[in-house]
N, C-alpha and C positions, 0 to 999 in steps of 0.2 A: 895396346890395351895397358888399362891402369889397375894396381892393387893397393887395397886397404888394407894396413894390417894395426888392430888395435888391442891394448891388453888393460884391463881394469881388476880391482879388486871389489869383492863383495864387501859393506860395509857388514857388520856384525850383526844376527839375526836376521838379514835381509835378502837371503839368497833365493827364497820362494819367489818373493817380489819382483828381484829383479830378472829372474829368469823369465815370468810372465812378459814384463815390459820387454825383454830380448825377444821373445816367439812373436809379440806384435811388429815391432821392429822387421824382422825378419819377414815378414809375411808384407808388411806394406813395403820394405824396399825390392822383394824379389819381384814385383806386380811393377815396375818402374820400368820406362823403356831402356834398352844398355845395360842392364843389371844381366850379368852373365853368373855370379853365383852369387850368395850372400851370406853368411851363418858366424853364429856362436857356437864355441867350443868351450869347454875345462878341461885346465890346466892338469897333468896326470902328475905334477909336483902338488899342487895345493887348489884345493879344490873350488877352494874361492877367488880362484884368479880364473877371469874366463877372456878368449883373444878373441878376437873379432875376425876373420876375411872375407874381402867383397873384392869382386872382380867387375869390372865395368868396362866394356867396348872402346869408350872413349875418354878423355878429359870432359869435353862437355857434356858427356851425358851425368858424369861423377858431379861436376857444378849444377848440373839441374837438379841431381839428388839433394845436393846438400840447399839448394833452395825449395825444396820441398817441406810442405806443412811438417810431416810427420817428423823429420828430422828436428825441428824444436822442439816438437810435441814429445819426443825421446830426451832430449836434452833436459827436458821440464821434468819428465816423469823420473829420469835415475838421478837426477841429482843428489838426494837424500839416502840413495841406494847403494852409491859407490863410496868407495875409503879412497880419499884422495884422489889426484888427476890423472885420468887414464893417458897413457902415450898410446899417440895414433899418428902412425908414418903412412906416407905414400910413396909410391912406388910407380914410375912409369918402366913400362915393358917395352922391349923394342923385338924381340923373339921369345918364343917359345917352343920347346922340343919334348919329344915322349922321351918317358926315363932308357935308357941310360944315355941318350946322343947328348952330345955336349957340345958339338959343332957348332960354329956362329955366335955363339954364348960370350965369346970374349972383346 
């Protein structure tokens, strides 16, 4: 499994437009093969900070997602709606357990 976590801050006065763009991107991404979960969330510390959490079944599925026209379209759509450069990290996950089981995760 591959997990992508992104963080970004909304530009002043652009929250509604950014939220609509993120809703659109969620719908597009969730329909792609290999997408297990995809969502945008608001930080409890700063309502203008958004966190994206994506779960993909494989690196190949994520590569296909990156090549999808919706990704380029989303980037263009949000260019003037975010402040600064978002932080995006990709994590390869070799094992997942249900809470509170930590066995085999080290």
